[in-house]
C-alpha positions in Angstrom: -20.9 -15.3 -89.0 -23.8 -17.5 -87.7 -24.6 -17.7 -91.7 -20.9 -19.2 -92.2 -20.7 -21.7 -89.5 -24.2 -23.0 -90.4 -23.3 -23.6 -94.5 -20.1 -25.5 -92.8 -22.1 -27.8 -90.7 -24.1 -28.2 -93.1 -21.2 -29.7 -95.4 -20.6 -32.0 -92.7 -23.4 -33.4 -91.7 -24.2 -34.3 -95.2 -20.5 -35.0 -96.0 -19.5 -39.1 -96.2 -16.3 -40.9 -94.6 -13.9 -41.8 -97.0 -10.4 -43.4 -96.7 -7.5 -42.3 -98.3 -4.1 -44.0 -98.8 -0.6 -42.6 -98.6 2.8 -43.2 -99.7 6.4 -42.1 -100.8 9.7 -42.3 -101.2 9.3 -46.2 -102.3 10.5 -48.4 -104.1 14.3 -47.5 -103.1 16.0 -50.0 -105.4 15.4 -53.8 -106.4 16.0 -55.6 -103.6 12.8 -53.4 -101.8 10.6 -54.0 -105.0 8.9 -57.2 -103.5 7.7 -55.4 -100.4 6.6 -52.2 -102.6 4.3 -54.9 -104.4 3.2 -56.5 -101.4 2.1 -52.4 -100.2 0.7 -52.5 -103.0 -1.6 -56.0 -102.9 -2.2 -54.3 -98.8 -3.6 -51.4 -100.3 -5.3 -53.1 -103.1 -7.3 -55.2 -100.2 -9.0 -52.1 -98.3 -11.6 -49.7 -99.6 -9.6 -46.8 -99.6 -11.3 -44.4 -102.4 -8.0 -43.4 -104.3 -3.8 -43.4 -103.2 -1.4 -40.4 -103.0 2.2 -41.5 -103.9 4.7 -38.2 -102.7 7.3 -39.2 -105.1 10.6 -40.5 -105.1 10.2 -43.7 -106.6 13.5 -44.8 -106.6 16.4 -44.4 -104.6 19.1 -41.8 -105.1 21.8 -44.0 -105.8 20.3 -45.7 -108.8 19.9 -45.5 -112.4 17.7 -43.1 -114.3 16.9 -45.4 -117.4 13.8 -45.2 -119.5 12.8 -48.7 -118.4 12.6 -47.5 -114.5 9.8 -45.0 -115.4 7.8 -47.7 -117.0 8.6 -50.4 -114.5 7.0 -47.4 -112.0 3.9 -46.8 -114.5 2.8 -50.5 -114.2 2.7 -50.8 -110.4 0.9 -47.2 -110.6 -1.8 -48.6 -112.9 -1.7 -51.3 -110.8 -4.0 -50.1 -107.7 -6.9 -50.9 -108.1 -8.1 -47.5 -107.1 -7.3 -44.0 -108.3 -3.4 -43.2 -107.7 -2.2 -39.4 -107.4 1.3 -38.8 -108.1 3.8 -35.8 -107.6 7.6 -36.5 -108.7 10.6 -36.5 -105.7 14.2 -35.0 -106.4 15.5 -39.0 -107.1 13.2 -39.2 -110.2 15.1 -35.8 -111.6 17.0 -33.6 -109.5 19.6 -36.4 -108.6 19.9 -38.3 -111.7 23.3 -36.4 -112.5 24.8 -38.6 -110.1 27.6 -40.8 -112.1 25.8 -44.0 -109.6 21.9 -42.5 -111.6 23.5 -42.5 -115.2 24.8 -39.2 -115.7 21.7 -38.2 -117.3 20.9 -34.4 -117.7 18.3 -33.8 -114.7 15.5 -31.5 -117.0 16.0 -34.5 -119.6 14.8 -36.6 -117.1 12.0 -34.1 -115.7 10.7 -33.8 -119.3 10.5 -37.8 -119.1 8.8 -38.0 -115.9 5.6 -35.4 -117.3 5.4 -36.9 -120.6 5.2 -40.9 -118.8 2.8 -40.4 -115.9 1.2 -36.7 -117.1 -0.8 -37.2 -120.4 -3.8 -36.1 -119.6 -6.2 -34.8 -117.1 -6.8 -38.3 -115.7 -5.0 -39.9 -112.3 -3.2 -43.2 -112.6 -4.4 -46.5 -110.8 -7.3 -48.7 -112.5 -10.2 -46.6 -111.7 -8.8 -43.0 -112.2 -10.1 -40.4 -111.2 -10.4 -36.4 -112.9 -7.8 -33.9 -111.7 -7.5 -30.4 -112.3 -4.1 -29.4 -113.6 -2.2 -26.3 -113.5 -1.2 -26.7 -117.3 -5.0 -25.8 -117.8 -3.9 -22.7 -117.4 -1.9 -21.2 -120.6 0.6 -19.2 -118.3 1.8 -22.5 -116.6 1.1 -24.7 -119.3 4.3 -26.9 -118.3 3.1 -27.5 -115.1 1.0 -30.9 -115.5 2.7 -32.6 -112.5 0.5 -30.0 -110.3 -3.1 -31.5 -109.4 -6.2 -30.6 -107.2 -8.7 -33.0 -106.6 -12.4 -32.2 -104.5 -13.8 -35.0 -102.9 -16.4 -34.5 -100.6 -15.3 -31.3 -97.8 -11.8 -31.6 -98.9 -9.5 -30.1 -101.3 -6.5 -33.1 -102.3 -3.7 -31.0 -104.3 0.2 -31.9 -105.2 2.8 -29.4 -105.4 6.1 -30.6 -106.9 8.3 -29.2 -104.6 11.6 -32.0 -104.2 13.6 -33.0 -101.8 18.0 -31.7 -102.5 16.2 -28.1 -101.2 13.8 -28.0 -104.5 16.6 -27.9 -107.0 17.2 -24.4 -105.6 20.6 -23.2 -106.1 22.0 -26.8 -106.9 25.7 -26.4 -107.5 27.4 -29.2 -106.2 27.1 -33.2 -107.0 28.7 -35.4 -104.3 30.9 -32.5 -103.6 31.7 -31.7 -107.3 30.7 -29.2 -108.9 27.1 -29.6 -111.0 27.7 -29.7 -115.1 24.0 -29.3 -115.5 23.4 -26.3 -113.2 21.4 -23.7 -115.0 21.6 -20.5 -112.7 18.4 -21.4 -111.2 16.3 -21.4 -114.4 14.0 -24.3 -113.9 13.6 -23.3 -109.8 12.9 -19.5 -110.3 10.4 -20.6 -113.1 8.7 -23.9 -111.4 8.9 -21.8 -108.0 6.4 -19.1 -109.4 4.4 -21.9 -110.2 3.7 -23.7 -107.1 3.1 -20.4 -105.0 0.4 -19.4 -107.8 -0.9 -23.0 -107.8 -1.0 -23.0 -103.9 -3.2 -19.5 -104.1 -5.2 -21.1 -106.1 -5.7 -24.7 -103.8 -6.6 -22.7 -101.0 -9.3 -20.1 -103.0 -10.9 -23.8 -104.1 -11.4 -24.1 -100.6 -12.6 -21.0 -99.9 -14.9 -21.2 -102.7 -16.2 -25.1 -101.6 -16.5 -23.5 -98.5 -14.2 -26.8 -97.4 -13.6 -28.2 -93.9 -9.7 -29.3 -95.0 -6.9 -29.2 -97.1 -4.1 -31.7 -98.1 -1.2 -30.9 -100.0 1.1 -33.5 -100.9 5.0 -33.0 -101.7 8.4 -35.0 -101.6 10.5 -32.1 -100.0 10.3 -31.8 -96.2 9.7 -28.3 -95.8 9.9 -28.2 -91.9 13.0 -30.4 -91.0 14.1 -30.3 -94.5 14.0 -26.5 -94.9 17.8 -25.9 -95.6 20.0 -28.2 -96.1 23.8 -27.1 -97.6 25.2 -30.4 -99.4 23.9 -29.0 -102.6 25.5 -25.8 -101.8 22.8 -23.4 -101.8 23.2 -20.2 -99.3 19.4 -19.9 -99.2 16.4 -22.6 -98.8 14.3 -23.8 -102.1 11.2 -23.8 -99.5 11.3 -20.4 -98.5 8.7 -19.3 -100.8 5.9 -22.2 -99.9 6.5 -21.7 -96.0 5.8 -18.1 -96.5 2.4 -18.8 -98.3 1.5 -21.8 -96.1 1.6 -19.6 -93.2 -0.5 -17.3 -94.9 -2.9 -18.9 -96.1 -3.2 -21.2 -92.6 -3.9 -17.9 -90.5 -6.9 -17.6 -92.8 -8.2 -20.7 -93.6 -10.8 -22.2 -91.0 -10.3 -25.5 -91.8 -7.7 -27.6 -91.3 -4.6 -27.9 -93.6 -2.5 -31.6 -93.7 1.0 -31.3 -95.5 2.0 -34.8 -96.8 5.8 -35.3 -97.2 8.7 -37.6 -97.6 12.1 -37.1 -97.9 13.9 -37.6 -94.5 12.6 -41.4 -94.2 10.9 -40.9 -90.8 7.2 -41.7 -90.1 5.8 -39.4 -88.0 2.5 -36.8 -87.5 2.8 -34.2 -86.0 2.3 -29.6 -85.7 5.6 -28.7 -86.4 5.0 -25.2 -88.1 5.3 -22.0 -86.2 5.2 -18.4 -86.6 8.8 -18.4 -86.6 9.6 -22.3 -87.5 10.5 -23.2 -90.4 12.5 -20.1 -91.9 15.7 -18.1 -91.9 16.5 -15.6 -89.5 17.2 -13.0 -91.7 15.4 -11.9 -95.2 18.8 -11.9 -96.9 22.1 -13.0 -96.6 23.3 -16.9 -96.6 20.4 -18.6 -94.5 20.8 -19.3 -91.1 17.7 -21.4 -90.1 16.0 -20.4 -87.0 16.3 -23.3 -84.4 15.5 -23.5 -80.7 13.9 -25.9 -78.3 10.9 -27.8 -79.4 9.0 -26.1 -76.9 10.4 -22.6 -77.6 9.9 -22.4 -81.5 7.2 -19.7 -81.2 3.7 -19.9 -81.5 2.5 -23.3 -83.3 -0.1 -22.9 -86.5 -2.1 -25.0 -84.8 -4.2 -26.1 -87.6 -1.8 -27.4 -89.8 -0.8 -31.3 -89.3 2.5 -32.4 -91.2 2.6 -36.3 -92.0 5.4 -38.1 -92.8 4.9 -41.1 -95.0 7.0 -44.2 -94.5 9.8 -45.2 -96.9 13.1 -46.3 -98.1 13.7 -49.4 -95.7 10.5 -48.5 -94.1 8.4 -50.1 -97.0 4.4 -49.1 -95.1 1.9 -47.1 -95.9 -0.4 -44.3 -94.2 -4.1 -44.9 -93.7 -5.9 -41.6 -94.0 -9.3 -41.5 -92.4 -11.5 -38.4 -93.5 -14.3 -38.2 -90.8 -16.5 -35.0 -91.6 -18.1 -35.3 -88.8 -15.6 -35.6 -86.0 -13.9 -33.0 -84.1 -10.5 -33.9 -86.3 -11.7 -34.5 -89.9 -8.0 -35.7 -90.3 -7.3 -39.1 -88.9 -4.1 -41.6 -89.2 -2.9 -44.8 -88.7 0.5 -45.8 -89.8 -0.2 -49.3 -91.7 2.7 -51.8 -91.5 3.1 -54.8 -94.0 4.4 -57.6 -92.6 7.3 -59.4 -94.2 6.9 -62.2 -96.7 8.4 -65.3 -94.7 11.3 -67.8 -96.4 10.5 -71.2 -96.1 10.1 -74.5 -97.7 7.0 -74.9 -100.4 3.0 -74.7 -99.6 1.1 -77.4 -100.4 -2.2 -77.0 -100.6 -5.5 -79.1 -101.0 -8.7 -76.8 -102.3 -11.9 -78.4 -101.4 -14.4 -76.0 -103.2 -14.4 -72.4 -104.1 -11.5 -70.7 -102.6 -8.8 -68.5 -102.8 -5.6 -69.6 -101.1 -3.1 -66.7 -100.2 0.7 -67.1 -99.5 3.9 -65.4 -98.8 6.0 -68.9 -99.2 8.5 -68.6 -102.1 6.7 -71.1 -103.9 3.8 -73.0 -103.7 2.3 -76.4 -105.3 -1.7 -76.6 -106.3 -3.3 -79.5 -105.7 -7.1 -79.8 -106.1 -7.6 -83.7 -106.7 -9.5 -84.0 -103.6 -12.2 -81.6 -104.2 -15.2 -83.1 -104.3 -19.1 -82.4 -105.4 -21.7 -82.8 -102.7 -24.1 -84.2 -105.5 -21.4 -86.0 -107.0 -21.5 -83.8 -110.4 -18.6 -83.0 -112.9 -15.8 -81.2 -111.2 -14.1 -78.5 -113.6 -10.9 -76.8 -112.4 -9.3 -73.1 -113.2 -7.0 -71.3 -111.3 -6.1 -68.1 -112.1 -4.1 -65.1 -110.1 -6.1 -63.1 -108.1 -6.2 -58.9 -108.9 -3.0 -57.2 -107.1 -1.0 -59.8 -106.8 2.5 -60.5 -108.5 1.7 -62.6 -111.6 2.2 -66.2 -111.4 2.7 -68.5 -114.7 0.3 -71.2 -114.3 0.6 -73.6 -116.8 -2.6 -76.4 -117.5 -4.9 -74.4 -115.7 -8.0 -76.5 -115.8 -6.4 -79.3 -114.1 -7.1 -80.7 -110.6 -2.6 -80.4 -110.6 -1.3 -77.9 -112.7 2.2 -78.3 -113.7 4.4 -78.6 -110.5 7.2 -76.7 -112.9 4.6 -73.9 -113.6 3.4 -73.3 -109.9 6.8 -71.9 -108.8 5.3 -68.9 -107.5 7.2 -66.0 -106.3 7.1 -64.0 -102.4 3.1 -63.0 -102.1 0.7 -64.7 -104.3 -2.5 -65.5 -104.3 -4.3 -68.0 -106.1 -7.9 -68.6 -106.9 
């Protein structure tokens, strides 16, 4: 026991602080896409080591056309650091809806895997190497489940989306689901998820890690059992059981990052009884009680639900190995872009101009040289911002027609 404590102490003293961005459930439709781009730009202005997107890159009422996944890939690769992504239900399980294009969900799932998980590299401009479950031949299909170890923390993704984890998805908006497969997809993926959860915690024990973070899109707590798709049991029962068992023996801190219900929060919802069904068989009757009467709290497990849907913001995770709580969280609220008249900028030297105005006129003609030398001009887009077309970039006053920019641009 003494040697274990000394080992953990040595790890905490040598590990460095670092930050991670947590996002998900965005963008939800074309109207929120500019706001999502501002989130990306906001994160790119920080020094976070990497970003985790827990899934749902579209709303449940927008189409699942191929072009959407291509566009999302471009967004995810525009993060300056690494981007680790896990699929949500809106990317595939709900695509059979008429307003989604009436696609076969398994066809969309295959496209998700092909588009975002081709190698053992993450997404983003500075990708990192991750361990994928597909490296195990027994689970070769599950390229989306990943582990990334940084310092004394094991970060992992688990493909457990909303819509009851695609379990007993018998009804689509009240009508029979024509693509219901008698849970063949769920049963295979759920077995893989259970094995992966065990692998995550075994990795943490092998590395003597101080913390584990598991990211998934489904809300396994408040969304443990939702009846809208016709199920009789929760699709999250196995995951909850394993998390409860592993939390009882793991000596460090555990964080579950989820989305789906679009309510940003940090709490400790798991107890020895919640979430769960009151009986192991038969139709699930979810255990329910007052918040202070749900049983014994699992104190080393914290849930973080990321902002999403209409709340297009992000969560800053501060990893502080030397602190009492290795995981610390802060919601980062990104201001809306103001609307108004064009902004005129007079640049008198090397500088950067940043604006949220919908249009801007660039003018560097009043610039002067301190030694009376000749001046040169070069206008360009800053990294991490939406691209604007700038013609005559070597001119002190680029063509006004070419400098009407979309919101949230930065020119240098």
